[in-house]
C-alpha positions as a printed Julia matrix, in Angstrom:
171×3 Matrix{Float64}:
 -64.84  137.64  69.89
 -62.97  134.33  69.78
 -59.53  134.02  68.23
 -60.98  131.99  65.37
 -63.59  134.7   64.64
 -60.9   137.4   64.76
 -58.74  135.43  62.3
 -61.72  135.03  59.95
 -62.6   138.74  60.21
 -58.98  139.79  59.57
 -58.76  137.33  56.65
 -61.82  138.88  54.97
 -60.5   142.39  55.6
 -57.07  141.46  54.15
 -58.75  140.08  51.03
 -60.71  143.3   50.59
 -57.51  145.34  50.99
 -55.63  142.95  48.65
 -52.94  142.39  51.3
 -51.41  139.24  49.78
 -49.04  138.48  52.66
 -51.8   138.69  55.26
 -54.19  136.64  53.1
 -51.53  133.98  52.62
 -50.58  133.76  56.31
 -54.16  133.77  57.6
 -55.26  131.27  54.95
 -52.45  128.95  56.03
 -53.41  129.48  59.68
 -57.08  128.73  58.99
 -56.04  125.5   57.25
 -53.8   124.52  60.18
 -56.67  125.14  62.63
 -59.05  123.11  60.46
 -56.5   120.26  60.35
 -56.28  120.4   64.14
 -60.07  120.27  64.45
 -60.22  117.27  62.12
 -57.44  115.5   64.02
 -59.32  116.09  67.29
 -62.41  114.28  66.03
 -62.72  110.66  67.1
 -62.35  108.0   64.41
 -65.69  106.83  63.06
 -66.81  103.36  63.97
 -67.04  100.9   61.08
 -70.59  100.0   62.11
 -71.68  103.67  61.99
 -69.81  105.25  59.09
 -72.08  108.3   58.91
 -72.76  108.88  62.61
 -70.37  111.8   62.84
 -71.81  113.43  59.73
 -75.41  113.2   60.89
 -74.53  114.49  64.35
 -75.72  111.35  66.13
 -72.65  111.24  68.34
 -72.64  114.93  69.3
 -72.84  115.53  73.02
 -72.34  111.93  74.12
 -69.28  110.4   75.72
 -66.78  109.72  72.99
 -68.42  112.3   70.72
 -66.48  115.06  68.96
 -63.96  116.8   71.2
 -64.45  120.55  71.33
 -61.51  122.34  69.71
 -61.19  125.31  72.03
 -59.18  128.51  72.34
 -56.26  126.72  74.02
 -56.05  124.29  71.1
 -56.07  127.18  68.62
 -53.31  128.92  70.6
 -51.25  125.71  70.4
 -51.71  125.64  66.62
 -50.66  129.29  66.32
 -47.67  128.66  68.59
 -46.68  125.7   66.44
 -46.86  127.83  63.29
 -44.75  130.56  64.94
 -42.16  127.94  65.89
 -42.03  126.68  62.28
 -41.38  130.24  61.09
 -38.63  130.74  63.72
 -36.96  127.53  62.57
 -37.22  128.65  58.93
 -35.71  132.04  59.76
 -32.73  130.3   61.34
 -32.25  127.99  58.36
 -32.6   130.76  55.79
 -30.15  132.95  57.7
 -27.63  130.08  57.86
 -28.08  129.56  54.13
 -27.49  133.23  53.36
 -31.05  133.83  52.14
 -31.83  137.05  53.99
 -34.71  137.81  51.6
 -36.55  134.63  52.6
 -35.64  135.1   56.27
 -37.21  138.58  56.14
 -40.37  137.19  54.53
 -40.64  134.51  57.24
 -40.12  137.16  59.93
 -42.95  139.29  58.51
 -45.25  136.26  58.43
 -44.27  135.31  61.99
 -45.08  138.84  63.21
 -48.57  138.52  61.73
 -49.09  135.23  63.59
 -47.73  136.67  66.85
 -50.61  139.19  66.89
 -52.98  136.3   67.67
 -50.98  134.99  70.63
 -51.33  136.37  74.14
 -48.55  138.69  75.31
 -45.4   136.67  76.0
 -44.16  136.44  79.58
 -40.79  137.81  80.59
 -38.2   135.38  81.93
 -38.58  136.95  85.39
 -42.35  136.32  85.44
 -41.82  132.77  84.23
 -39.06  132.17  86.79
 -41.43  133.25  89.6
 -44.13  130.81  88.41
 -41.59  127.98  88.14
 -40.24  128.68  91.64
 -43.78  128.7   93.08
 -44.64  125.41  91.35
 -41.42  123.77  92.57
 -42.37  124.74  96.14
 -45.98  123.55  95.67
 -44.88  120.2   94.24
 -41.94  119.86  96.66
 -39.69  119.09  93.68
 -36.1   118.29  94.6
 -34.08  117.61  91.47
 -33.85  116.45  87.87
 -36.18  113.52  88.55
 -39.07  115.93  89.09
 -38.48  117.82  85.83
 -41.5   116.3   84.02
 -43.84  116.92  86.94
 -42.79  120.58  87.2
 -42.92  121.15  83.42
 -46.44  119.67  83.23
 -47.68  121.99  85.99
 -45.99  125.07  84.51
 -47.29  124.41  80.98
 -50.88  124.32  82.32
 -50.44  127.73  83.95
 -48.47  129.46  81.2
 -50.5   128.1   78.24
 -49.05  129.8   75.16
 -47.51  132.79  76.91
 -43.97  131.36  76.89
 -42.03  129.03  74.64
 -41.37  125.45  75.68
 -37.62  125.89  75.23
 -37.59  128.88  77.59
 -39.7   127.03  80.16
 -37.45  123.99  79.95
 -34.29  126.09  80.36
 -35.64  127.85  83.47
 -36.96  124.64  85.09
 -33.6   122.89  84.5
 -31.72  125.91  85.82
 -33.75  126.07  89.04
 -33.89  122.3   89.62
 -30.19  122.01  88.88
 -30.87  119.42  86.19
């Protein structure tokens, strides 16, 4: 079962159980995924305004890009990050009630992400990539980050990856 199918199934189940928080979070997530799918579609040509609708461009070069599991994981990760940021802001503002609500919503979203890597696991991957790429210093930061992001794909936060790469490269 794909992540998208699981989200849809859980959304229907939450509606049946009248779980308002879950319905709200999953509804928002479904909308964010749909927005991502729409953004991934190529712009329609002026000479063929209905080509995309009729399916004429499906399967040809330049046709609709498939919005896959990795893309959905990126959307979920983005939503989790928004909730983390909100928790920080609400806590700073003394609104513990709203921070708690955001935390509950974030925990629901986290169920759809793969298990997060520990810093030790991530450090090992970064060290291996630095050796593979023969990276020497801060100038190779982007190259190392690009390689690590492809391997880790949603199992670690970008800020954590960045911190570890900088630490090891001495940047």
